[in-house]
C-alpha positions in Angstrom: 0.0 0.0 0.0 1.3 3.5 -0.8 0.9 6.7 1.2 -1.8 9.3 1.2 -5.0 10.3 3.0 -8.2 8.2 3.3 -11.4 10.1 3.8 -14.0 7.9 5.5 -17.6 8.9 5.9 -20.5 7.7 8.0 -23.7 9.6 7.2 -22.9 13.4 7.5 -19.7 12.7 9.5 -16.4 12.2 7.9 -12.8 12.0 9.1 -9.3 11.7 7.4 -6.8 9.0 8.1 -3.2 9.7 7.1 -1.3 6.7 5.7 2.5 7.1 5.9 4.9 4.9 4.0 6.9 2.8 6.4 4.7 3.6 9.4 1.1 2.5 8.9 0.8 1.5 5.2 0.1 -2.2 5.8 -3.4 -3.7 6.1 -2.9 -4.0 9.9 -1.6 -0.4 10.1 -4.5 1.0 8.1 -7.0 -0.9 10.2 -5.4 0.4 13.4 -5.2 3.9 12.1 -9.0 3.9 11.3 -9.9 2.3 14.6 -7.7 4.5 16.7 -8.5 7.9 15.1 -9.8 10.4 17.6 -12.4 11.6 15.1 -13.8 8.2 14.2 -17.6 8.3 14.8 -17.8 4.6 15.6 -16.5 2.8 12.5 -14.7 -0.5 13.1 -12.2 -1.7 10.5 -11.2 -5.4 10.4 -8.9 -7.6 8.3 -10.6 -10.6 6.7 -8.8 -13.7 5.5 -10.7 -15.7 3.0 -10.2 -19.4 2.0 -7.8 -18.5 -0.9 -5.6 -16.5 1.4 -6.5 -13.0 0.0 -7.1 -10.4 2.6 -8.9 -7.1 2.7 -10.4 -4.5 5.1 -14.0 -4.0 5.9 -15.6 -1.3 7.9 -18.9 -1.5 9.6 
């Protein structure tokens, strides 16, 4: 994963998560950055592992 800013919205509320190369630019780092953000309105990010080994993130 590269670097940049993720803008995440829930209804009328949104927040930005900064992704920094070498710091939090892995799936686990992005998940943690979303979950730990002080402006997060209640979104929980998780990493899913499916039977073929591919992973991804999901927010709910």
